[in-house]
MIPA-750715 format. One record per residue (C-alpha): chain; x, y, z. Coordinates in steps of 0.001 Angstrom, whole numbers, plus 524288, in hexadecimal, padded with zeros to 5 digits. Example, Ala and Ser with C-alpha at 12.3 -4.5 7.8 and 13.67 -1.06 7.14 Angstrom:
BEGIN
node chain: A px: 8300C py: 7EE6C pz: 81E78
node chain: A px: 83566 py: 7FBDC pz: 81BE4
END
This chain:
BEGIN
node chain: A px: 33973 py: 05EF5 pz: ADD08
node chain: A px: 33776 py: 06649 pz: AD06B
node chain: A px: 33DD5 py: 06376 pz: AC30D
node chain: A px: 33AB1 py: 06BC6 pz: AB7A5
node chain: A px: 340A7 py: 065B7 pz: AAB99
node chain: A px: 34300 py: 06D5B pz: A9F17
node chain: A px: 3352C py: 0739A pz: A9EE9
node chain: A px: 33196 py: 07C28 pz: A936C
node chain: A px: 3261B py: 08513 pz: A90EE
node chain: A px: 32331 py: 08D9B pz: A8519
node chain: A px: 3171E py: 096AA pz: A8413
node chain: A px: 310E4 py: 09912 pz: A7683
node chain: A px: 31A2E py: 08FFD pz: A7040
node chain: A px: 31B5A py: 09242 pz: A616E
node chain: A px: 3154C py: 09FF0 pz: A6113
node chain: A px: 31B2D py: 0AD77 pz: A61AA
node chain: A px: 3188E py: 0ADE8 pz: A7003
node chain: A px: 32093 py: 0A204 pz: A731C
node chain: A px: 326C5 py: 0A2E6 pz: A80D7
node chain: A px: 33026 py: 098D2 pz: A864C
node chain: A px: 32CA5 py: 098E4 pz: A9535
node chain: A px: 334B5 py: 08D27 pz: A99BF
node chain: A px: 34079 py: 08945 pz: A91DA
node chain: A px: 3451F py: 07C3A pz: A9733
node chain: A px: 34488 py: 07F16 pz: AA5FF
node chain: A px: 349DB py: 074B3 pz: AAEC8
node chain: A px: 349F3 py: 07620 pz: ABDC1
node chain: A px: 34AED py: 06D37 pz: AC946
node chain: A px: 34659 py: 070BB pz: AD745
node chain: A px: 34AF7 py: 06890 pz: AE2E6
node chain: A px: 34146 py: 0652A pz: AEDEF
node chain: A px: 34007 py: 071AD pz: AF6C6
node chain: A px: 346FD py: 07AF4 pz: AED8A
node chain: A px: 341CF py: 08864 pz: AEC7B
node chain: A px: 3442D py: 08E41 pz: ADF2B
node chain: A px: 34195 py: 09BBC pz: ADABD
node chain: A px: 33F99 py: 09EC1 pz: ACC40
node chain: A px: 342CD py: 0AC26 pz: AC706
node chain: A px: 341E6 py: 0B259 pz: AB960
node chain: A px: 33C09 py: 0BCF2 pz: AB139
node chain: A px: 32EFB py: 0BDDC pz: AAA62
node chain: A px: 32DC0 py: 0B2B5 pz: AA0E2
node chain: A px: 33933 py: 0AADA pz: AA6E7
node chain: A px: 33157 py: 09E84 pz: AA8B2
node chain: A px: 33004 py: 09E43 pz: AB76B
node chain: A px: 3210E py: 09DD7 pz: AB844
node chain: A px: 32092 py: 094E6 pz: AAC9F
node chain: A px: 32963 py: 08B04 pz: AB398
node chain: A px: 3219D py: 08C29 pz: ABF9C
node chain: A px: 31484 py: 08A7D pz: AB87C
node chain: A px: 31A7D py: 07E60 pz: AB1C2
node chain: A px: 31E0B py: 07820 pz: ABEA4
node chain: A px: 31048 py: 07B10 pz: AC3DB
node chain: A px: 309A0 py: 0754D pz: AB7CD
node chain: A px: 3030D py: 0824A pz: AB438
node chain: A px: 30A8D py: 08243 pz: AA77C
node chain: A px: 30DB3 py: 076A4 pz: A9F33
node chain: A px: 31B98 py: 075AC pz: A99EB
node chain: A px: 31F97 py: 07275 pz: A8C1D
node chain: A px: 32A19 py: 068CC pz: A8FF6
node chain: A px: 33261 py: 06487 pz: A9B1E
node chain: A px: 32E0E py: 05E60 pz: AA837
node chain: A px: 32B50 py: 06257 pz: AB639
node chain: A px: 32D9D py: 058AA pz: AC11A
node chain: A px: 328F3 py: 05AB2 pz: ACF16
node chain: A px: 32DF3 py: 05233 pz: AD9BC
node chain: A px: 33057 py: 0476C pz: ACF59
node chain: A px: 32328 py: 048DA pz: AC94D
node chain: A px: 321D2 py: 04DB0 pz: ABB41
node chain: A px: 31786 py: 05860 pz: ABB6C
node chain: A px: 31A49 py: 05E19 pz: AAE4C
node chain: A px: 30D07 py: 05A61 pz: AA8DB
node chain: A px: 30590 py: 059E9 pz: AB5D7
node chain: A px: 2F9D0 py: 062B6 pz: AB67A
node chain: A px: 2FAE9 py: 06E8D pz: ABEE3
node chain: A px: 2F083 py: 06AD4 pz: AC896
node chain: A px: 2F766 py: 05D6F pz: ACB11
node chain: A px: 3042C py: 0648F pz: ACE27
node chain: A px: 2FD6A py: 06C21 pz: AD8F6
node chain: A px: 2FFA7 py: 0618D pz: AE341
node chain: A px: 30EC9 py: 06335 pz: AE0CB
node chain: A px: 30F89 py: 071D4 pz: ADF17
node chain: A px: 30C8E py: 07E2A pz: AE76A
node chain: A px: 30BA9 py: 08ADF pz: ADFF4
node chain: A px: 30ADC py: 0994D pz: AE35B
node chain: A px: 307C1 py: 0A24B pz: AD844
node chain: A px: 30B0A py: 0B086 pz: AD5B1
node chain: A px: 2FD2D py: 0B515 pz: AD7C5
node chain: A px: 2F947 py: 0B3FD pz: AE65F
node chain: A px: 2EB58 py: 0B1D6 pz: AE216
node chain: A px: 2EE6C py: 0A51B pz: ADB9C
node chain: A px: 2F2C7 py: 09C82 pz: AE612
node chain: A px: 2E661 py: 09C9E pz: AEEC3
node chain: A px: 2D78E py: 09C72 pz: AED06
node chain: A px: 2D315 py: 0AA24 pz: AF08D
node chain: A px: 2C506 py: 0A69B pz: AF4EC
node chain: A px: 2C982 py: 09AF7 pz: AFDC8
node chain: A px: 2CE2A py: 09CDD pz: B0B98
node chain: A px: 2DC87 py: 09B70 pz: B0F46
node chain: A px: 2DA4B py: 08EDF pz: B158A
node chain: A px: 2D291 py: 0897A pz: B0A08
node chain: A px: 2DE3A py: 08CEF pz: B00E5
node chain: A px: 2E7B2 py: 08632 pz: B09F9
node chain: A px: 2DE7A py: 07A59 pz: B0A25
node chain: A px: 2DEC6 py: 07996 pz: AFB4C
node chain: A px: 2EDE8 py: 07A47 pz: AFB83
node chain: A px: 2EE8D py: 06F75 pz: B056F
node chain: A px: 2E6A4 py: 06702 pz: AFCA6
node chain: A px: 2EEF9 py: 068FC pz: AF019
node chain: A px: 2F1DF py: 05C02 pz: AE944
node chain: A px: 2E9C3 py: 0546C pz: AF311
node chain: A px: 2DC60 py: 04D25 pz: AF128
node chain: A px: 2D0DD py: 0557B pz: AF591
node chain: A px: 2C398 py: 0518A pz: AFAD4
node chain: A px: 2B74A py: 05763 pz: B00DD
node chain: A px: 2BB85 py: 05C12 pz: B0E4E
node chain: A px: 2BCDD py: 0692E pz: B154D
node chain: A px: 2C7C8 py: 0704F pz: B0E70
node chain: A px: 2CDD3 py: 075B4 pz: B1B18
node chain: A px: 2CE5F py: 06DCE pz: B2785
node chain: A px: 2D16F py: 07251 pz: B352E
node chain: A px: 2DF39 py: 06C35 pz: B3504
node chain: A px: 2E129 py: 0720A pz: B272F
node chain: A px: 2DE01 py: 07FAD pz: B2C31
node chain: A px: 2E7A9 py: 07F55 pz: B375B
node chain: A px: 2F261 py: 07A81 pz: B2DBA
node chain: A px: 2EF33 py: 0858F pz: B2468
node chain: A px: 2EF7A py: 08F57 pz: B2F3A
node chain: A px: 2FCF4 py: 08ABF pz: B3300
node chain: A px: 30203 py: 08B87 pz: B257C
node chain: A px: 2FC7C py: 0990D pz: B232C
node chain: A px: 302CD py: 09DEA pz: B303B
node chain: A px: 3100C py: 09B3A pz: B29D1
node chain: A px: 30DE3 py: 0A5B5 pz: B1F81
node chain: A px: 30CDF py: 0B074 pz: B2AA9
node chain: A px: 301FB py: 0B7B3 pz: B236E
node chain: A px: 2F682 py: 0B4F5 pz: B2D02
node chain: A px: 2EFCE py: 0AC86 pz: B2397
node chain: A px: 2EE4E py: 0A175 pz: B2D98
node chain: A px: 2E36F py: 0A992 pz: B343B
node chain: A px: 2DC44 py: 0ABD0 pz: B2796
node chain: A px: 2D94C py: 09DC8 pz: B22BC
node chain: A px: 2CB80 py: 0A116 pz: B1E6C
node chain: A px: 2CED4 py: 0AD47 pz: B1688
node chain: A px: 2CD7A py: 0AC7C pz: B080D
node chain: A px: 2DAD4 py: 0AD61 pz: B015C
node chain: A px: 2D5E3 py: 0B7F4 pz: AF809
node chain: A px: 2D5C0 py: 0C10D pz: B03FC
node chain: A px: 2E4C3 py: 0BF1E pz: B063A
node chain: A px: 2EFEE py: 0C7D9 pz: B008E
node chain: A px: 2F79A py: 0C317 pz: AF57C
node chain: A px: 3033B py: 0BFF1 pz: AFE3B
node chain: A px: 2FA72 py: 0B846 pz: B0762
node chain: A px: 2F483 py: 0B0A0 pz: AFC9E
node chain: A px: 301EA py: 0ADE8 pz: AF6E7
node chain: A px: 30764 py: 0A8EE pz: B043C
node chain: A px: 2FAF3 py: 0A083 pz: B05B5
node chain: A px: 2FD5A py: 09AE4 pz: AF7C2
node chain: A px: 30B33 py: 097B0 pz: AFBE3
node chain: A px: 30683 py: 09092 pz: B079A
node chain: A px: 2FC46 py: 0892B pz: AFFA0
node chain: A px: 3065E py: 0855D pz: AF54B
node chain: A px: 30F5C py: 07FF5 pz: AFF82
node chain: A px: 30527 py: 07928 pz: B0852
node chain: A px: 30677 py: 06C2D pz: B02EF
node chain: A px: 31511 py: 06D5A pz: B008B
node chain: A px: 31545 py: 06BDA pz: AF17A
node chain: A px: 3206E py: 06606 pz: AEA93
node chain: A px: 3230F py: 07313 pz: AE40F
node chain: A px: 31EEF py: 080D9 pz: AE750
node chain: A px: 31D4B py: 08A88 pz: ADC1B
node chain: A px: 31E1D py: 09941 pz: ADF5B
node chain: A px: 31A90 py: 0A0F7 pz: AD358
node chain: A px: 31EAB py: 0AF15 pz: AD59D
node chain: A px: 3165C py: 0ADC8 pz: AE19E
node chain: A px: 31A7D py: 0BB04 pz: AE74C
node chain: A px: 31A28 py: 0C2F7 pz: ADA85
node chain: A px: 30C9C py: 0C8C2 pz: ADD06
node chain: A px: 30F5A py: 0CC72 pz: AEB50
node chain: A px: 3152B py: 0D90C pz: AF0A2
node chain: A px: 3234B py: 0D800 pz: AF4ED
node chain: A px: 3207F py: 0D680 pz: B0369
node chain: A px: 3168C py: 0CC12 pz: B0190
node chain: A px: 31E8A py: 0C50A pz: AF75F
node chain: A px: 32965 py: 0C47E pz: B0171
node chain: A px: 320A9 py: 0BE46 pz: B0BB9
node chain: A px: 31B58 py: 0B469 pz: B0203
node chain: A px: 32920 py: 0B0DE pz: AFDB4
node chain: A px: 32D1B py: 0AEF3 pz: B0C03
node chain: A px: 32143 py: 0A628 pz: B0DF0
node chain: A px: 32512 py: 09EAF pz: B013C
node chain: A px: 33309 py: 09C8F pz: B0658
node chain: A px: 32E16 py: 09757 pz: B1354
node chain: A px: 323BE py: 08E7A pz: B0D43
node chain: A px: 32D9F py: 088A2 pz: B03E4
node chain: A px: 33870 py: 0866B pz: B0EAD
node chain: A px: 32F11 py: 080AA pz: B189F
node chain: A px: 328D3 py: 076D9 pz: B0F22
node chain: A px: 33561 py: 07440 pz: B0755
node chain: A px: 32DDB py: 07778 pz: AFA77
node chain: A px: 33423 py: 07681 pz: AED38
node chain: A px: 3313C py: 0842B pz: AE7CC
node chain: A px: 331AC py: 08AFB pz: ADAD4
node chain: A px: 32F99 py: 099CD pz: ADC38
node chain: A px: 32E17 py: 0A27B pz: AD047
node chain: A px: 33141 py: 0B0D0 pz: AD2B3
node chain: A px: 3347E py: 0BD30 pz: ACAC3
node chain: A px: 33BEA py: 0C2FA pz: AD61D
node chain: A px: 34B07 py: 0C076 pz: AD6A9
node chain: A px: 34BD7 py: 0C3F7 pz: AE4B4
node chain: A px: 34164 py: 0BA07 pz: AE83E
node chain: A px: 347A5 py: 0B013 pz: ADFD4
node chain: A px: 354BA py: 0B1BB pz: AE69F
node chain: A px: 34F36 py: 0B2A6 pz: AF48B
node chain: A px: 3468E py: 0A6E0 pz: AF3EF
node chain: A px: 348E5 py: 098A3 pz: AF16E
node chain: A px: 35518 py: 090E6 pz: AF001
node chain: A px: 356ED py: 090C2 pz: AE1B1
node chain: A px: 35469 py: 09B53 pz: AD6DA
node chain: A px: 35071 py: 098CA pz: AC8CA
node chain: A px: 350C3 py: 0A33A pz: ABE90
node chain: A px: 349AF py: 0A1F4 pz: AB1CC
node chain: A px: 34A99 py: 0A915 pz: AA50D
node chain: A px: 344AA py: 0A614 pz: A97BE
node chain: A px: 33E7D py: 09965 pz: A9C3E
node chain: A px: 34AD7 py: 0942E pz: AA1AE
node chain: A px: 35201 py: 092FF pz: AAEAD
node chain: A px: 35E27 py: 09C3E pz: AADE3
node chain: A px: 36257 py: 09BEC pz: ABC20
node chain: A px: 36172 py: 091FB pz: AC6F0
node chain: A px: 3676E py: 0966A pz: AD3BB
node chain: A px: 36733 py: 08F9A pz: AE123
node chain: A px: 36E37 py: 08DF4 pz: AEE1F
node chain: A px: 37890 py: 097CE pz: AF2A6
node chain: A px: 378FE py: 09E16 pz: AE526
node chain: A px: 36A8B py: 0A1F3 pz: AE6AB
node chain: A px: 36BD1 py: 0A6C4 pz: AF4AB
node chain: A px: 37684 py: 0B069 pz: AEFE1
node chain: A px: 36EB6 py: 0B538 pz: AE45A
node chain: A px: 36B21 py: 0C397 pz: AE2BD
node chain: A px: 361A3 py: 0C9E8 pz: AD8C3
node chain: A px: 36D2B py: 0CFB6 pz: AD1C8
node chain: A px: 373D9 py: 0C21B pz: AD11D
node chain: A px: 3678E py: 0BBF7 pz: ACBDC
node chain: A px: 365C1 py: 0C63F pz: AC182
node chain: A px: 373AF py: 0C4D7 pz: ABD49
node chain: A px: 37240 py: 0B578 pz: ABD0E
node chain: A px: 36565 py: 0B72E pz: AB56B
node chain: A px: 36BF0 py: 0BFD3 pz: AAAE5
node chain: A px: 37723 py: 0B653 pz: AA978
node chain: A px: 36DF6 py: 0AA29 pz: AA835
node chain: A px: 36394 py: 0AFD2 pz: AA028
node chain: A px: 36C29 py: 0B87A pz: A973F
node chain: A px: 36348 py: 0C3FE pz: A9A79
node chain: A px: 36525 py: 0CF52 pz: AA3BA
node chain: A px: 3566A py: 0D257 pz: AA41B
node chain: A px: 34EE6 py: 0CF99 pz: AB0B0
node chain: A px: 3400C py: 0D0BB pz: AB368
node chain: A px: 33C6C py: 0DC1A pz: ABC8B
node chain: A px: 3358F py: 0D273 pz: AC5C9
node chain: A px: 34234 py: 0CADD pz: AC726
node chain: A px: 3496F py: 0D6D9 pz: ACBF1
node chain: A px: 33F27 py: 0DCE9 pz: AD4B8
node chain: A px: 33DAE py: 0D759 pz: AE29F
END
């Protein structure tokens, strides 16, 4: 479903502030695969995700999504193929619009739009059914503005919106980092269910080693703009944080680990 071929990105090239963010990254995701990406600050995780999303142009290499070369495709044109949940819960929804209006916008992603009522009766019933699966009571609050929701509720709603039209690729960009541990666990639980039920190909960036191990069926670790570990199957299921730290040290040649990677 996704092929990343030898992509490279350097910030401030040719200056004293030159920073190689992506150093020839290649990665292939099969349809329905759920890949978690772990790494310290500056490892290249978010840069890779932004390159796939089209937020950040790459210097060289190519990105292929379901057989279509999207390397130079504008970000808004990729929207019909991608679903994305950001780190900031406020970024995924329009705060001054009702819950049902946000869902109506998500349902029209990538489609032609005309002058008609944004939310029809049948839409409203569908939205209510979808919201009920979150088990947050939002199905009874369709006409509440999303800015009145908690961060966890907004993030859960954003997840639902991102997956509503079954995108070819779902991008989860440290989407629980701004939440308290209890709320983060709930949002991750919802993420797992939505991905499994819709058989979505998913790329989830996280700072948290425990989350990277517990979720998904494949784990990628990045360091210095490169992929230094790629673990899947039974090997991933048996992983512990200590194992991962040891493997990271061997692969990267460094025993340093970011605090966020260690804390759970």
